[in-house]
C-alpha positions in Angstrom: 54.4 55.7 -9.4 54.6 56.0 -13.1 56.3 53.3 -15.3 59.7 54.4 -16.7 58.5 54.2 -20.3 55.7 56.7 -19.7 57.9 59.8 -19.4 59.5 59.6 -22.9 56.1 58.8 -24.4 54.5 61.8 -22.7 57.4 64.1 -23.7 57.0 62.9 -27.3 53.2 63.3 -27.2 53.7 66.9 -26.0 56.2 67.5 -28.8 53.9 65.8 -31.3 50.9 67.9 -30.3 52.9 71.1 -30.7 54.1 70.1 -34.1 50.7 68.8 -35.4 49.0 72.0 -34.3 51.8 74.1 -35.8 51.4 72.4 -39.2 47.6 72.6 -39.2 47.9 76.4 -38.7 50.7 76.7 -41.3 48.5 74.9 -43.8 45.7 77.4 -43.1 48.2 80.2 -43.5 49.3 79.2 -47.0 52.0 76.6 -46.3 50.1 73.2 -46.7 53.1 71.3 -48.1 55.7 72.0 -45.4 56.5 69.0 -43.2 58.2 68.6 -39.8 61.5 67.5 -41.4 61.3 70.6 -43.6 61.3 72.8 -40.5 64.6 71.3 -39.2 66.1 71.8 -42.7 65.0 75.4 -43.0 66.4 76.1 -39.5 69.6 74.5 -40.6 69.8 76.7 -43.7 69.6 79.7 -41.5 69.9 83.4 -42.5 73.2 83.2 -44.2 72.6 80.0 -46.2 74.8 76.9 -46.3 76.3 74.5 -48.8 74.5 71.1 -49.3 77.4 69.4 -47.5 77.1 71.7 -44.5 73.4 71.2 -44.5 73.9 67.5 -44.4 76.3 67.8 -41.4 73.9 70.0 -39.5 71.0 67.6 -40.1 73.1 64.5 -39.5 72.4 63.1 -43.0 74.5 62.4 -46.1 75.2 65.0 -48.6 73.0 63.1 -51.0 70.1 63.1 -48.6 70.6 66.8 -48.0 70.6 67.3 -51.7 67.2 65.5 -52.0 65.8 67.7 -49.2 67.1 70.8 -51.0 65.5 69.7 -54.2 62.1 69.2 -52.5 62.3 72.5 -50.7 63.3 74.2 -54.0 60.2 72.7 -55.7 58.1 74.0 -52.9 59.6 77.5 -53.1 61.2 77.6 -49.7 64.9 77.6 -50.7 67.0 78.5 -53.7 70.5 77.8 -54.8 72.8 80.7 -55.5 76.5 81.3 -56.1 78.6 81.7 -53.0 79.9 85.3 -53.0 83.0 84.0 -51.1 83.8 81.2 -53.5 82.3 81.1 -57.0 82.8 77.4 -57.3 80.4 76.7 -54.5 76.6 76.9 -54.4 74.8 78.1 -51.3 71.3 77.0 -50.3 69.4 80.1 -49.1 65.9 80.8 -47.8 63.5 82.4 -50.2 61.0 85.0 -49.0 58.6 82.0 -48.7 61.1 80.1 -46.6 61.6 83.1 -44.3 57.8 83.6 -44.1 57.2 80.0 -42.9 59.9 80.3 -40.2 58.5 83.6 -39.0 54.9 82.2 -38.9 56.2 79.1 -37.1 57.8 81.3 -34.4 54.5 83.2 -33.9 52.5 80.0 -33.7 54.9 78.3 -31.3 54.6 81.4 -29.0 50.8 81.1 -29.2 50.9 77.3 -28.4 53.2 77.9 -25.4 50.7 80.6 -24.2 47.9 78.0 -24.3 50.0 75.7 -22.1 50.5 78.7 -19.7 46.7 79.3 -19.7 46.1 75.7 -18.6 49.2 75.1 -16.3 50.2 78.6 -15.3 53.3 80.6 -16.1 55.3 79.3 -13.1 54.6 75.7 -13.8 55.5 76.0 -17.5 58.6 77.9 -16.6 59.6 75.2 -14.1 59.0 72.5 -16.7 61.2 74.3 -19.2 63.9 74.9 -16.6 63.8 71.2 -15.6 64.0 70.0 -19.1 67.0 72.3 -19.7 68.7 70.8 -16.7 68.1 67.3 -18.0 69.0 67.8 -21.6 72.7 67.7 -22.5 74.2 71.0 -23.6 74.2 69.9 -27.2 70.7 68.4 -26.9 69.1 71.0 -29.0 70.3 69.7 -32.3 68.8 70.0 -35.8 69.5 66.3 -36.6 66.3 65.1 -34.8 64.6 64.3 -38.1 67.4 61.9 -39.2 67.4 60.4 -35.7 63.7 59.7 -35.9 64.3 58.1 -39.3 62.7 60.7 -41.5 
C-alpha cells in the first residue's frame, strides 16, 4: 500500500510535467517569457477584461500584487490597460493579440499533452482518472488563485 504523502506528490508531479512541457513548447513558439503564474493571470483577465481590483480577487492576491502582475504582463505585451466603456473613471486590463495567442496556443498544447497520456494509458483510463478527480475536487476546486496559494 502506498504512503499517504505519495498521492499529492504524484498529482503535483503530473501537474508539473504538464506545465513544464507546456512552457517549453510555448518558448519554442515565440513566448519564452511567459511563466506559469502568468497563465493564471491571463485566464483571470478573460475575454472581456477586468479591473486590477477584480483581477486581484480572482487570483486571491492584493490589488497591489495584481497591479505588479499587470505591469509585468504589459511589459511583455500580453495585456493592455484601456478605458472601461461602462465607466470612464475605471481602467480595464485586456488581453492583447499576443495574450490571446498564448492562451490559444496553450489550449492546443494541453490537448496534445493529454493525448500523449491517452496513448500511454488509454482513453478509458484517462477518462476515469479525470472523472475520479472531478468527484474528489470540491465544486469550487478549479480556481485561478492557485499561483497565490503556491506562494508565487
